C-alpha positions in Angstrom: 0.0 -0.1 0.0 1.4 3.4 -0.9 0.1 6.9 -0.5 -1.3 8.9 -3.4 -3.6 11.9 -4.2 -6.2 12.9 -6.7 -9.7 14.3 -7.1 -12.7 13.9 -9.5 -11.2 16.7 -11.8 -7.9 14.7 -12.1 -9.7 11.4 -13.0 -9.2 10.4 -9.4 -5.4 10.3 -9.4 -2.6 12.7 -9.8 0.3 11.6 -7.8 1.5 8.5 -6.1 4.4 7.3 -4.2 6.9 4.7 -5.6 5.6 1.1 -5.1 9.0 -0.1 -4.1 9.4 1.5 -0.6 9.7 0.2 2.9 8.0 3.0 4.9 5.3 5.6 4.4 6.9 8.8 3.2 4.3 11.2 4.7 3.8 12.8 1.2 1.5 12.3 -1.6 4.4 11.3 -3.8 5.3 12.3 -7.2 3.1 13.2 -10.2 2.2 10.6 -12.6 4.0 10.4 -15.9 3.1 13.3 -18.2 1.6 15.2 -15.3 2.9 18.3 -13.6 2.7 19.6 -10.0 3.5 23.2 -8.9 3.1 25.2 -5.8 1.6 28.5 -6.5 0.6 31.8 -4.8 -2.8 33.4 -5.4 -1.6 35.4 -8.4 -0.4 32.0 -10.1 3.3 32.5 -9.4 5.3 29.4 -8.8 6.9 29.3 -5.3 10.3 28.2 -4.3 10.9 24.6 -2.8 9.9 24.5 0.9 7.4 27.2 0.5 3.6 26.5 1.2 1.1 27.6 -1.4 -1.6 26.0 -3.4 -1.1 22.7 -5.2 -1.8 23.1 -8.8 -1.8 20.4 -11.5 -1.5 20.2 -15.2 -1.6 17.1 -17.6 -3.7 15.0 -19.9 -5.7 13.6 -16.7 -6.9 17.1 -15.7 -10.5 18.3 -16.7 -10.9 21.0 -19.4 -13.5 22.8 -17.2 -16.8 22.6 -15.6 -19.7 21.9 -17.9 -21.6 25.0 -18.8 -20.0 27.1 -16.1 -17.5 29.4 -17.7 -16.9 31.6 -14.7 -16.1 28.7 -12.4 -13.8 27.1 -15.2 -11.9 30.4 -15.5 -11.5 30.8 -11.7 -10.2 27.2 -11.5 -7.1 27.5 -13.7 -4.0 29.7 -13.6 -2.9 31.7 -16.8 -0.4 28.9 -17.6 -3.0 26.2 -17.6 -2.6 24.7 -14.0 -5.8 23.7 -12.3 -6.0 25.1 -8.7 -7.0 22.3 -6.4 -7.7 24.1 -3.2 -5.1 22.1 -1.3 -2.2 23.9 0.5 1.0 21.9 0.1 4.8 22.1 0.2 7.1 20.4 -2.2 10.6 19.2 -1.4 13.8 19.3 -3.6 13.0 15.8 -4.9 9.5 16.7 -6.1 7.5 15.0 -3.4 4.5 17.1 -2.1 3.1 17.1 1.3 -0.5 18.4 1.8 -0.7 20.9 4.7 -4.3 21.8 4.7 -7.3 23.0 2.6 -7.0 26.5 1.4 -10.6 27.4 2.5 -9.8 26.4 6.2 -6.6 28.4 6.5 -6.9 31.2 9.1 -5.2 34.5 8.6 -4.2 36.0 12.0 -2.6 39.5 12.0 -1.2 38.8 8.5 0.2 35.2 9.3 -1.2 32.1 7.8 -2.2 29.5 10.4 -3.1 25.9 9.3 -5.7 24.3 11.4 -4.3 20.8 10.8 -0.8 21.7 12.3 -2.6 23.1 15.6 -4.9 20.2 15.9 -1.9 17.7 15.6 -0.2 19.6 18.5 -3.3 20.2 20.7 -4.5 16.5 20.2 -1.4 15.5 22.2 -2.3 17.4 25.3 -3.2 15.2 28.1 -7.1 14.9 28.5 -7.8 15.7 24.8 -9.7 13.0 22.8 -10.0 15.0 19.7 -10.1 18.6 18.6 -10.9 20.9 15.7 -9.6 24.5 14.9 -11.2 27.2 13.0 -11.0 30.9 12.4 -13.5 33.4 13.8 -13.9 37.1 12.9 -11.7 39.4 15.1 -11.8 43.2 14.9 -8.1 43.4 15.8 -6.6 40.5 14.2 -8.6 40.0 11.3 -9.3 36.4 12.4 -8.8 34.6 15.8 -8.2 31.0 16.5 -11.0 29.0 18.0 -10.5 25.3 19.2 -13.2 22.8 19.8 -12.2 20.1 22.2 -13.7 16.8 23.1 -12.2 15.6 26.5 -11.1 12.2 27.4 -10.6 13.5 31.0 -13.7 15.6 32.2 -11.3 17.6 34.7 -9.5 19.2 31.8 -10.0 22.9 31.8 -9.6 25.7 29.4 -6.8 26.9 31.4 -5.0 23.5 31.0 -5.5 23.7 27.2 -4.3 27.4 27.1 -1.2 26.6 29.1 -0.3 23.6 26.8 -0.6 25.8 23.8 1.5 28.6 25.1 4.1 25.9 25.9 3.9 24.2 22.4 2.8 26.8 19.9 4.1 30.1 18.6 2.3 33.1 20.0 0.0 34.0 17.0 -1.0 30.4 16.9 -2.5 30.5 20.3 -6.1 30.0 20.4 -8.1 32.9 21.7 -11.3 30.8 22.3 -11.5 27.3 23.6 -14.9 25.5 23.7 -15.6 21.9 25.1 -18.2 19.8 23.2 -19.4 16.2 23.7 -18.7 15.4 20.1 -17.6 17.1 16.9 -19.6 17.2 13.6 -18.4 14.5 11.1 -19.1 13.2 7.7 -20.1 9.6 7.0 -16.4 8.6 6.6 -15.5 10.1 10.2 -13.9 13.4 8.8 -14.4 16.3 11.0 -16.5 19.0 9.4 -14.9 22.5 10.2 -17.5 24.0 7.9 -20.3 23.1 10.4 -18.3 24.4 13.1 -17.8 27.7 11.2 -21.8 27.7 10.7 -22.3 27.5 14.4 -23.4 23.9 14.2 
């Protein structure tokens, strides 16, 4: 079993890790033959190795557009023909790409990009946390502030405990401003936490 990546718009697959391997790489692998992957900024410029940006793809497996939706099709492609995937990623020097988060979930705190998955991976290691989810909420001073929803495995875990842990393990602008405990988090049929429902107040 190897890791790969794709979406409906890429005929289900766009990258894959080499089959001959003895461990998981933690990346989505390399593009398929004839397929190109680029990490780009909002203007469509390719970014240097190691910088995070939107994963964009070009190749014969990529759709030509959305049926009878000219505006959506235009917005989906860069001027040089790469399709924007909505995934934020980082490419290393060997061409392997790692997904960081979804672009729509990225939080902008005082001009700094904050990726919810990074914070969730850290906060989930806090003693007493069963699972958690991070979203951005409007903030008059910072633009957005970080809010974390926590499901406890230890009912004695307090907001102060979580805040203290974050102060010890996260950079200052990544500290959550709001902490809310819940009995459960909204999830899809396959068990994926639905951040959009949390943003909608559900």
